[in-house]
C-alpha positions as CSV (number, residue, x, y, z in Angstrom):
1,M,50.0,39.1,196.4
2,H,51.4,36.0,198.1
3,E,50.2,35.5,201.3
4,L,54.0,35.5,202.4
5,S,54.2,37.1,206.1
6,R,52.9,33.7,207.3
7,D,56.7,32.6,206.6
8,P,59.3,35.1,206.3
9,Q,62.1,32.6,206.1
10,S,60.5,31.4,202.8
11,T,59.8,34.5,201.8
12,L,63.4,35.7,202.1
13,A,64.9,32.8,200.0
14,E,62.4,33.2,197.3
15,V,63.5,37.1,197.0
16,I,66.9,36.2,197.1
17,R,66.6,33.6,194.2
18,L,64.5,36.2,192.1
19,L,67.1,38.5,192.6
20,W,70.0,36.2,191.4
21,E,67.9,35.0,188.4
22,R,66.5,38.4,187.3
23,G,69.8,40.7,188.2
24,E,67.2,44.0,187.0
25,A,66.2,44.9,190.3
26,V,65.8,48.9,191.3
27,A,65.3,50.3,195.0
28,L,63.0,52.9,195.9
29,T,64.0,54.1,199.7
30,G,62.4,56.4,202.0
31,A,63.1,57.8,205.5
32,G,62.6,54.6,207.1
33,I,66.2,53.4,206.2
34,S,67.9,56.4,207.2
35,A,66.3,56.6,210.4
36,E,68.7,53.6,211.4
37,S,71.5,56.1,211.2
38,G,69.9,58.4,213.6
39,I,68.2,61.0,211.0
40,P,64.4,62.1,212.4
41,T,61.5,60.9,209.7
42,F,59.6,64.0,208.9
43,R,55.9,62.3,209.0
44,D,55.9,59.9,211.0
45,K,54.8,60.3,214.7
46,G,57.1,62.6,216.5
47,G,58.9,63.4,213.3
48,L,60.0,67.0,212.5
49,W,56.8,67.9,211.0
50,D,54.8,67.2,214.4
51,T,57.0,69.9,215.8
52,Y,57.6,72.3,213.0
53,D,55.1,73.3,210.5
54,P,56.6,72.4,207.1
55,T,54.7,74.8,205.3
56,V,56.8,77.6,207.2
57,Y,59.7,76.2,208.0
58,A,60.2,74.2,204.8
59,S,58.4,76.3,202.0
60,I,60.3,78.0,199.1
61,E,57.8,81.1,199.7
62,V,58.8,81.3,203.4
63,Y,62.4,80.5,202.4
64,R,62.6,83.9,200.1
65,R,61.4,85.9,202.7
66,D,63.2,84.5,206.2
67,P,65.7,81.8,205.1
68,T,66.5,82.1,209.2
69,L,63.2,79.7,209.9
70,Y,64.7,76.9,207.5
71,W,68.5,77.1,209.2
72,T,67.1,77.3,212.6
73,I,65.8,73.5,212.0
74,R,68.4,72.0,209.5
75,G,71.7,73.9,210.3
76,D,73.0,71.6,212.8
77,F,72.2,68.7,210.7
78,I,74.1,70.3,207.9
79,R,77.1,71.3,210.0
80,H,77.2,68.0,211.8
81,Y,76.9,66.2,208.5
82,D,79.8,64.0,208.7
83,Q,78.7,62.7,212.0
84,Y,75.6,60.8,210.3
85,Q,77.2,57.4,208.5
86,P,75.2,54.9,206.4
87,N,74.1,51.7,208.2
88,P,73.8,48.0,207.4
89,G,70.6,48.6,205.1
90,H,72.6,51.3,202.8
91,L,75.8,49.0,202.6
92,A,73.7,46.2,201.6
93,L,71.9,48.0,198.6
94,A,75.8,49.3,197.7
95,D,76.8,45.4,198.2
96,L,73.9,44.6,195.6
97,E,74.8,46.6,193.2
98,S,78.5,45.4,193.3
99,L,76.8,42.0,192.7
100,G,75.1,43.0,189.5
101,V,71.3,42.3,191.0
102,L,70.6,45.9,191.7
103,R,71.0,48.0,188.9
104,R,69.8,51.7,190.5
105,V,68.9,53.1,193.7
106,I,66.1,55.8,193.9
107,T,65.7,57.8,197.0
108,Q,63.1,60.1,198.6
109,N,65.9,60.9,201.2
110,I,68.1,64.3,200.9
111,D,70.8,63.1,203.5
112,G,73.3,61.4,200.9
113,L,73.8,58.4,203.0
114,H,73.4,56.2,199.7
115,T,76.4,57.8,198.3
116,K,78.3,57.8,201.1
117,A,77.6,53.8,201.4
118,G,79.1,53.4,197.6
119,S,76.0,53.3,195.9
120,P,77.1,55.0,192.1
121,D,75.0,57.6,190.5
122,V,72.0,57.6,192.7
123,I,68.9,59.0,191.7
124,E,68.1,61.7,194.7
125,L,64.3,62.7,193.8
126,H,64.1,65.6,196.4
127,G,67.8,66.7,196.0
128,S,70.6,66.9,198.5
129,I,71.4,68.4,201.8
130,R,75.0,68.2,201.2
131,E,74.8,70.5,198.5
132,I,74.7,74.0,199.3
133,F,74.6,76.8,196.7
134,C,74.1,80.9,196.6
135,L,70.8,81.8,195.4
136,S,72.5,85.1,194.2
137,C,75.9,83.6,192.7
138,G,75.4,80.2,192.4
139,R,78.8,79.6,194.4
140,Q,78.5,75.9,195.6
141,Y,79.5,74.5,199.2
142,Q,79.6,71.3,200.4
143,A,78.3,70.1,203.7
144,P,79.8,70.4,206.6
145,H,81.7,73.2,205.1
146,V,79.6,76.5,205.1
147,P,79.9,79.7,206.5
148,P,79.0,80.6,209.9
149,G,76.0,82.7,210.3
150,L,72.0,82.3,210.6
151,P,71.6,82.2,207.7
152,P,74.8,81.3,206.3
153,R,76.0,83.9,203.6
154,C,78.0,83.5,200.4
155,E,82.0,84.4,201.1
156,S,81.7,85.7,197.6
157,C,78.9,87.6,197.2
158,N,77.0,88.2,200.6
159,G,74.0,86.0,199.2
160,V,72.0,83.7,201.3
161,L,72.7,80.0,200.9
162,K,70.4,77.3,200.3
163,P,70.8,73.4,200.4
164,N,70.2,71.5,196.9
165,T,66.9,70.4,198.2
166,V,63.1,70.7,197.1
167,L,61.3,72.6,199.4
168,F,57.8,73.1,199.7
169,G,56.2,74.9,196.7
170,E,58.9,73.3,194.4
171,S,58.9,70.8,191.8
172,L,60.9,67.6,191.8
173,P,64.0,68.4,189.2
174,V,62.8,66.8,186.1
175,D,65.8,64.8,185.2
176,A,65.7,63.0,188.4
177,L,62.0,62.4,188.2
178,R,62.5,61.4,184.3
179,Q,65.2,58.8,185.4
180,A,63.1,57.5,188.0
181,Q,60.0,56.9,185.9
182,E,62.4,55.3,183.4
183,E,64.0,53.0,185.8
184,A,60.7,52.2,187.1
185,S,59.0,50.8,183.9
186,T,62.2,49.2,182.8
187,R,63.5,46.8,185.5
188,A,62.1,43.2,186.4
189,M,61.8,43.8,190.1
190,M,61.6,46.9,192.8
191,L,62.4,47.1,196.2
192,V,60.3,49.5,198.3
193,I,62.4,50.2,201.3
194,G,61.6,52.3,204.5
195,T,58.9,54.3,202.8
196,S,55.1,54.8,203.0
197,V,54.8,55.7,199.8
198,N,51.9,57.9,199.7
199,V,53.5,61.0,198.6
200,Y,53.5,61.8,195.0
201,P,54.8,61.4,192.5
202,A,57.7,59.1,194.3
203,A,54.3,57.2,195.2
204,A,53.4,56.8,191.6
205,L,56.9,54.6,191.2
206,P,55.8,51.4,192.4
207,E,52.6,51.8,190.4
208,I,54.3,52.3,187.0
209,A,57.2,49.3,188.1
210,R,54.0,47.0,188.5
211,R,52.3,47.9,185.3
212,H,55.3,47.1,183.7
213,G,55.5,43.6,185.2
214,A,57.8,44.1,187.6
215,V,58.0,41.9,191.0
216,I,57.5,44.0,194.2
217,V,59.4,43.5,197.1
218,E,58.2,45.4,200.4
219,V,61.3,45.5,203.3
220,N,59.1,47.7,205.9
221,P,58.1,46.7,209.7
222,E,54.6,47.3,208.7
223,R,53.3,47.1,205.2
224,A,52.8,50.4,203.4
225,F,52.1,49.4,199.8
226,P,48.9,47.4,198.7
227,L,49.7,45.7,195.8
228,V,53.1,44.0,196.6
229,D,54.3,40.6,195.6
230,F,56.6,40.0,198.3
231,W,56.8,41.7,201.9
232,L,59.9,40.9,204.1
233,P,58.8,42.5,207.4
234,G,61.8,44.5,209.7
235,Q,64.0,47.1,209.5
236,A,66.1,47.4,206.3
237,G,69.3,47.4,208.5
238,T,68.5,44.0,209.4
239,V,66.9,42.7,206.1
240,L,68.8,44.4,203.3
241,P,72.1,42.2,204.9
242,R,70.3,39.0,204.9
243,L,69.3,39.6,201.3
244,A,72.7,40.6,199.9
245,E,74.5,37.6,201.7
246,G,72.0,35.2,200.3
247,V,72.6,36.8,197.1
248,R,76.4,36.3,197.7
249,K,76.4,32.8,198.4
250,L,74.3,31.9,195.2
251,A,76.9,34.0,193.3
252,A,79.7,31.7,194.8
253,R,78.0,28.5,193.7
254,G,77.2,29.9,190.3
255,N,73.7,29.0,190.7
């Protein structure tokens, strides 16, 4: 671990250099990056689970019995989905992908903002709230275009609708987790952004990357992951555009 927080500017320059030279990075993002788009976090102080018990409002067992509880706390977000837009942090990651130094984005978020920002083929570990499907007939809907009602019912069969997200008591999508583990084990760098990395199995991804020799870079206001090589303190929406700008300048010079 480098003691780099004493000189953030030189840390930033070193990370930019490594991104350009290695060109094989993967990003792991959490709620912190989307908080800058006005989306409440879940586990932080003042987050959604401070007010609502997730084992009641976001459990698959309860959902099957009474989906109204879930739609009470998430329905407005889904129906106003188009109001939430990517911030400079999301856009900078898409920029790094277009520059060829970032190969993939893995996210714990369900908001779909990385896709809105232009990142191709995002690995969404917990699914996406923009995708809604009928539990009975499988008909699919796209947020914010869902039928009215609490809970909304399928227009084809009157079945209950559910967002394609992982609720408590459900397993992560097998393919998404497998792809994320493969990315973590094969990339030269991992950017850990806006996440406390304390919820498994996502929390194991930086550990996997480190075991396979990757350089770990954390972008967070406070350090969350103890085994990082570089820590860039600050909000993703501030730090990531500076990373992208630095890489773009090196690309323009051909260095």
